[in-house]
C-alpha positions in Angstrom: -1.7 48.8 18.6 -2.2 49.7 22.7 -3.7 46.1 23.6 -0.7 44.3 21.3 1.8 46.0 23.2 0.8 45.4 26.0 0.6 41.5 25.3 4.0 41.9 23.9 3.3 40.8 20.6 5.0 43.9 18.2 8.3 42.5 18.3 6.9 39.3 16.4 5.0 41.2 14.0 8.2 41.7 11.9 8.8 37.9 12.1 5.9 37.7 9.4 6.2 39.7 6.2 2.3 39.5 5.8 1.2 40.5 8.8 -2.4 42.3 8.6 -2.5 42.2 5.2 -5.6 42.0 2.7 -4.1 40.6 -0.3 -6.4 38.6 -2.3 -3.9 37.0 -4.0 -3.8 33.5 -3.0 -0.5 32.6 -4.5 1.4 35.5 -2.2 -0.7 34.5 0.6 0.5 30.3 0.2 4.1 31.9 -0.3 4.0 33.2 2.9 2.2 30.6 4.9 5.1 28.0 3.9 7.9 30.6 4.3 6.1 31.2 7.6 5.2 28.0 9.3 8.4 26.4 8.3 9.9 29.0 10.9 7.2 28.0 13.5 8.8 24.7 14.1 5.5 23.1 15.2 5.8 19.3 16.8 4.3 17.1 14.6 1.3 15.4 16.9 2.5 12.3 18.7 0.2 9.2 19.2 0.7 9.4 23.2 -1.0 12.3 24.6 1.5 12.4 27.5 4.4 13.3 24.8 2.3 15.8 23.3 1.3 17.5 26.5 5.2 17.3 27.5 6.2 18.6 23.9 3.9 21.8 24.7 6.7 24.8 23.9 6.9 27.9 25.9 5.2 31.0 26.1 6.9 33.5 24.0 6.8 30.4 21.4 2.7 30.4 21.6 2.0 33.5 21.4 4.3 33.5 18.4 2.2 30.7 16.8 -1.0 32.6 17.8 -0.5 36.0 15.8 0.9 33.9 13.2 -2.6 31.9 12.8 -4.6 35.2 13.9 -3.0 36.5 11.1 -3.4 34.0 8.6 -7.0 33.6 9.4 -7.5 37.5 8.7 -5.5 37.0 5.2 -7.9 33.9 4.0 -11.3 36.2 4.7 -10.2 38.7 2.3 -8.9 35.8 -0.7 -10.3 36.2 -3.9 -12.3 32.6 -4.4 -13.2 33.0 -8.0 -10.1 33.3 -9.2 -8.7 30.1 -7.4 -8.0 26.6 -9.6 -8.1 23.2 -7.9 -5.3 23.0 -6.5 -5.4 26.8 -4.7 -8.8 25.8 -3.8 -8.1 22.4 -1.8 -4.9 24.5 -0.4 -7.2 27.5 0.8 -9.6 24.3 2.7 -6.6 22.9 3.9 -6.0 26.8 5.4 -8.9 26.9 6.6 -8.5 23.9 8.2 -5.3 23.5 10.0 -5.7 27.3 11.5 -9.1 26.0 13.0 -7.0 23.4 14.6 -4.1 25.2 15.9 -6.0 27.9 17.0 -8.0 25.3 19.7 -4.8 23.6 20.3 -2.8 27.3 21.2 -5.9 28.3 22.9 -5.5 24.8 25.2 -1.9 25.8 25.7 -2.0 28.8 26.7 -4.2 27.1 29.8 -1.5 24.2 30.6 0.1 25.1 33.6 2.4 21.8 33.2 2.7 19.2 35.5 5.5 16.6 36.6 2.9 13.9 37.4 1.8 12.9 33.7 0.8 9.0 34.2 -0.6 7.5 30.9 -2.1 4.9 33.0 -4.6 7.3 33.5 -6.9 8.6 30.5 -6.6 12.3 29.2 -9.8 13.1 31.5 -7.6 13.2 34.1 -5.2 16.4 33.5 -6.0 20.4 33.7 -9.1 20.4 31.1 -9.1 17.2 30.2 -12.4 17.1 28.6 -11.4 20.0 26.4 -7.9 18.7 25.5 -9.8 15.1 24.6 -12.4 17.1 22.2 -9.2 18.5 19.9 -7.4 15.6 20.2 -10.6 14.1 18.4 -10.9 16.4 16.2 -7.4 16.3 15.1 -7.1 12.3 14.9 -10.5 12.1 13.4 -12.0 15.6 12.3 -12.8 18.7 12.8 -16.0 18.3 12.4 -17.2 15.7 15.2 -17.7 16.2 18.9 -17.0 13.5 22.0 -20.7 13.1 22.8 -21.5 12.8 18.7 -19.1 9.6 18.5 -20.1 7.9 21.7 -23.7 7.4 20.2 -22.2 6.4 16.6 -20.1 3.6 18.7 -23.2 2.5 19.5 -24.9 2.4 16.6 -22.2 0.4 15.0 -21.9 -1.9 17.5 -25.9 -2.9 16.9 -25.1 -2.5 13.1 -22.1 -5.1 13.2 -24.1 -7.8 15.9 -27.1 -7.7 12.9 -24.5 -8.5 10.4 -22.6 -11.4 12.5 -26.2 -12.2 13.3 -27.2 -12.7 9.5 -24.4 -14.9 8.7 -25.0 -17.0 11.7 -28.6 -17.7 10.3 -27.3 -17.8 6.5 -24.8 -21.2 7.6 -27.9 -22.9 8.4 -26.5 -24.0 12.1 -28.0 -22.9 15.6 -26.6 -20.4 17.2 -24.9 -22.8 19.5 -23.5 -24.5 17.0 -22.0 -22.4 15.0 -20.6 -20.5 17.5 -18.9 -23.6 19.1 -17.8 -24.3 15.3 -15.5 -21.3 15.3 -12.9 -22.9 17.8 -12.9 -25.7 14.7 -9.4 -26.6 13.7 -10.1 -26.1 10.5 -10.3 -22.3 11.1 -6.3 -22.6 11.9 -3.6 -22.9 9.7 -0.7 -24.4 12.1 2.3 -23.7 9.8 4.1 -20.3 9.2 4.8 -21.6 5.4 1.1 -22.0 5.1 0.4 -18.4 6.0 2.7 -17.1 3.8 1.1 -19.3 1.0 -2.5 -18.1 1.7 -1.3 -14.5 1.6 0.6 -15.2 -1.6 -2.9 -16.2 -3.0 -4.9 -13.5 -1.9 -2.4 -11.2 -3.0 -2.7 -13.0 -6.7 -6.4 -13.0 -6.5 -6.8 -9.6 -5.8 -4.1 -8.1 -7.7 -6.3 -9.7 -11.2 -9.6 -7.9 -9.4 -8.2 -4.8 -8.2 -7.0 -3.4 -11.4 -10.7 -3.2 -12.4 -12.0 -1.1 -9.3 -9.3 1.0 -8.5 -7.1 3.3 -10.4 -3.3 3.5 -10.4 -2.8 -0.3 -9.4 -0.1 -0.3 -12.3 1.9 2.5 -10.8 2.1 1.5 -7.5 5.4 -0.9 -6.3 4.6 -4.8 -5.3 3.9 -5.0 -2.2 5.9 -8.0 -0.8 4.6 -10.6 1.9 7.2 -11.5 4.9 6.4 -13.3 8.2 7.2 -10.6 11.3 9.7 -11.1 13.6 9.2 -8.3 16.2 7.1 -10.0 19.1 6.0 -6.1 20.7 3.8 -6.7 17.5 3.0 -9.6 18.2 -1.2 -8.6 19.5 -2.0 -7.8 15.8 -2.1 -10.7 13.1 -0.8 -8.2 10.7 1.1 -5.1 9.8 2.3 -3.2 6.7 5.6 -1.3 6.6 8.1 -0.6 3.7 6.1 -2.1 0.9 6.2 -5.4 2.8 3.0 -6.9 4.4 4.2 -8.5 7.7 2.1 -11.8 9.2 2.4 -12.5 12.6 3.0 -16.1 13.7 4.7 -16.9 17.0 3.1 -19.1 19.3 -0.4 -19.7 18.1 -1.6 -21.3 15.0 -3.1 -18.4 12.4 -7.0 -17.7 12.2 -7.9 -18.1 8.7 -10.4 -15.9 9.0 -8.4 -13.1 9.4 -6.7 -13.9 6.2 -8.8 -11.9 3.5 -9.9 -8.7 5.5 -6.5 -7.9 7.0 -4.6 -8.4 3.6 -7.1 -6.3 2.0 -7.0 -3.5 5.2 -3.1 -3.5 5.0 -1.6 -4.3 1.3 -4.1 -3.9 -1.8 -6.0 -2.0 -1.6 -5.7 -0.8 1.7 -2.5 0.7 3.0 0.4 -0.1 0.3 -1.6 1.2 -2.0 -3.3 4.2 -0.6 0.2 5.1 0.9 1.6 4.3 -2.9 -0.9 6.5 -4.5 -0.4 9.3 -2.7 3.0 9.3 -3.9 1.8 9.1 -8.1 -1.0 11.6 -7.7 -0.4 15.9 -7.9 0.0 16.7 -4.5 0.7 20.2 -3.5 3.8 21.6 -0.6 0.6 22.1 1.9 -0.5 19.2 1.4 3.0 17.1 2.5 3.1 19.3 5.5 -0.1 17.5 7.0 -1.1 14.1 7.1 -4.3 13.0 8.3 -5.5 9.8 10.0 -9.6 9.7 9.8 -8.5 9.5 5.5 -5.9 6.9 6.2 -6.9 4.5 8.7 -11.0 5.3 7.6 -9.4 4.0 4.3 -8.2 0.7 5.1 -11.2 -0.2 7.1 -13.6 1.0 4.1 -12.0 -1.4 1.6 -12.6 -4.2 4.0 -16.5 -3.6 3.4 -15.0 -4.5 -0.8 -14.4 -8.0 0.4 -17.4 -9.6 -2.1 -16.3 -7.5 -5.2 -12.8 -8.2 -4.3 -13.0 -12.0 -3.7 -11.6 -12.4 -0.5 -15.0 -13.5 1.2 -15.2 -17.1 -0.7 -17.4 -18.2 2.4 -19.6 -16.8 5.3 -16.4 -17.5 7.4 -14.5 -15.4 5.7 -16.4 -12.5 5.6 -17.4 -13.0 9.5 -14.0 -13.4 10.2 -14.1 -9.3 9.6 -17.2 -8.1 11.4 -15.8 -10.1 14.5 -12.7 -7.6 14.6 -15.3 -4.3 13.2 -17.3 -5.1 16.6 -13.9 -4.9 18.5 -13.4 -1.3 16.7 -17.1 -0.7 17.2 -16.8 -0.9 20.9 -13.7 0.8 21.1 -15.5 3.9 19.9 -17.7 4.3 22.6 -15.3 3.0 25.0 -12.8 5.9 23.9 -14.9 8.4 24.3 -16.2 6.7 27.9 -12.7 7.0 29.4 -11.4 9.9 28.1 -14.5 12.3 28.0 -16.5 10.6 30.9 -13.7 8.9 33.0 -14.8 6.1 32.9 -12.6 4.0 35.4 -11.5 0.7 34.2 -13.8 -1.2 36.0 -16.7 0.4 34.0 -14.6 0.0 30.9 -14.0 -3.7 31.2 -17.8 -3.8 32.0 -18.8 -2.1 28.9 -16.5 -4.2 26.9 -18.0 -8.0 28.4 -21.7 -6.4 27.6 -20.8 -6.8 24.0 -18.1 -9.2 23.5 -17.0 -12.3 25.1 -14.3 -14.4 25.8 -11.7 -11.8 24.8 -10.8 -10.2 27.8 -7.4 -10.2 27.4 -8.0 -8.3 24.3 -10.2 -6.2 26.2 -7.9 -5.0 28.9 -4.6 -4.3 26.1 -7.4 -2.2 24.1 -8.1 0.2 27.3 -4.9 0.5 27.8 -4.3 1.5 24.3 -7.2 3.9 24.4 -5.7 5.7 27.7 -2.1 6.2 26.5 -3.7 7.1 22.9 -6.8 9.4 22.9 -9.3 9.4 19.6 -6.6 7.7 17.6 -8.7 4.2 17.5 -11.9 6.2 16.3 -10.1 7.0 13.1 -10.6 3.8 11.7 -14.5 3.0 12.1 -15.6 6.7 11.4 -13.3 7.0 8.3 -14.8 4.0 6.9 -18.6 5.6 7.7 -17.5 8.5 5.3 -16.6 6.6 2.4 -19.1 4.3 2.6 -21.8 6.8 2.6 -19.8 8.4 -0.4 -19.7 4.8 -2.2 -23.9 4.6 -1.5 -24.3 8.1 -3.1 -22.4 7.4 -5.6 -24.5 4.2 -6.6 -27.5 6.3 -6.9 -25.8 7.2 -10.4 -26.5 4.8 -13.4 -23.4 5.1 -14.7 -21.7 4.2 -11.5 -18.5 2.6 -11.4 -15.8 1.4 -9.0 -13.5 3.1 -10.5 -14.0 6.0 -11.5 -15.3 6.5 -8.0 -12.2 5.8 -6.3 -10.2 8.3 -8.5 -12.7 11.3 -7.3 -11.9 9.8 -3.5 -7.8 9.5 -4.0 -7.4 12.2 -6.5 -5.5 14.3 -4.2 -4.5 11.6 -1.8 -5.6 11.7 1.7 -6.9 14.9 2.7 -9.6 15.4 5.7 -12.7 13.8 5.4 -15.1 16.4 5.6 -13.1 18.4 2.9 -13.6 15.2 0.9 -17.3 15.2 1.9 -17.4 18.7 0.7 -15.5 18.4 -2.6 -17.6 15.5 -3.8 -20.8 17.3 -3.3 -19.5 19.8 -4.7 -19.2 17.6 -7.8 -15.3 18.9 -7.6 -12.9 17.0 -9.5 
């Protein structure tokens, strides 16, 4: 108590009715958490690290938050796990996860002295305790179980795996490397009119709809996804994107690459983001779940379903599949690049050298992506690592002679998006 008095924490004890209690009843803890968490008014994480740093609250708020999460951590240790139902166990796991994340954030915020020189043209490595901040952001954006050094090596391994897949398809074409790669610029791969792009996506939508119903649960419970031409030039760098039940394709000054049709629709629409976000509104979710959003699951899911292009019928030719690997190589390079820039302190020149080592004739994309990774540290890794987890779970599930995709996906999606390490733990234990 004397130490608390010295730190000025005693007055805040009375903000929370449950401080230092050891009640084994989880329902009491859950109710107290929801009430107390709302009072804290914690700022939701921004994609921009500069905005996150600018949103750090004052010392009193930080002390109040720390007291709240320390007490929550203590109470969680005394909960009777044997008396929990399925949804209570999930909430318990999420509270364990979020408590650890928040305490790591608060430890960094306590050391933050503030700066008027925040500049997102420089990576987070360059701010005070930048490496520690990046390690935290990596956990926040991807999963609490990972580390920068682990992700750097993961990126290198993925680069080689993707290159091997691209080589496989080149050899399957029967063409020499020179003829295959020069042929990728043939006019047959490009659509010159927006109406033609619309027609191709409508066709894919119809074909996927007929197949996906046998591979994914809840298909008939989600709203129809619409297809429209994008009109926002600031989003022109991406071939397509999803928002508000609509799949938008971008068609501005250049023809549309046919190799980006199938995998992009799968990623953004069905069974990707439109489907997964809609499932969140179909399945039963708790109040605690709805407080949080997990990019490792959401972006990982979009990248995962691209790997099902064969069973979805969107990879009719080797070139359709090759288009997916073309972009997956960029994603793989970004993993190691993100760590290099934000944890190892690479310069733009070092980053560009790494880019050119693995990707040719796309320097303009490289410059854009390097700037993105400096502004938005860790976010790009969510795609690749999330997909890795889902693919690992799929591989393991296929060992069961009674495996079927629909049952497997129902297990993955039963609770909507949750931390991917929590998902792994539940499936490994055979949780429903």
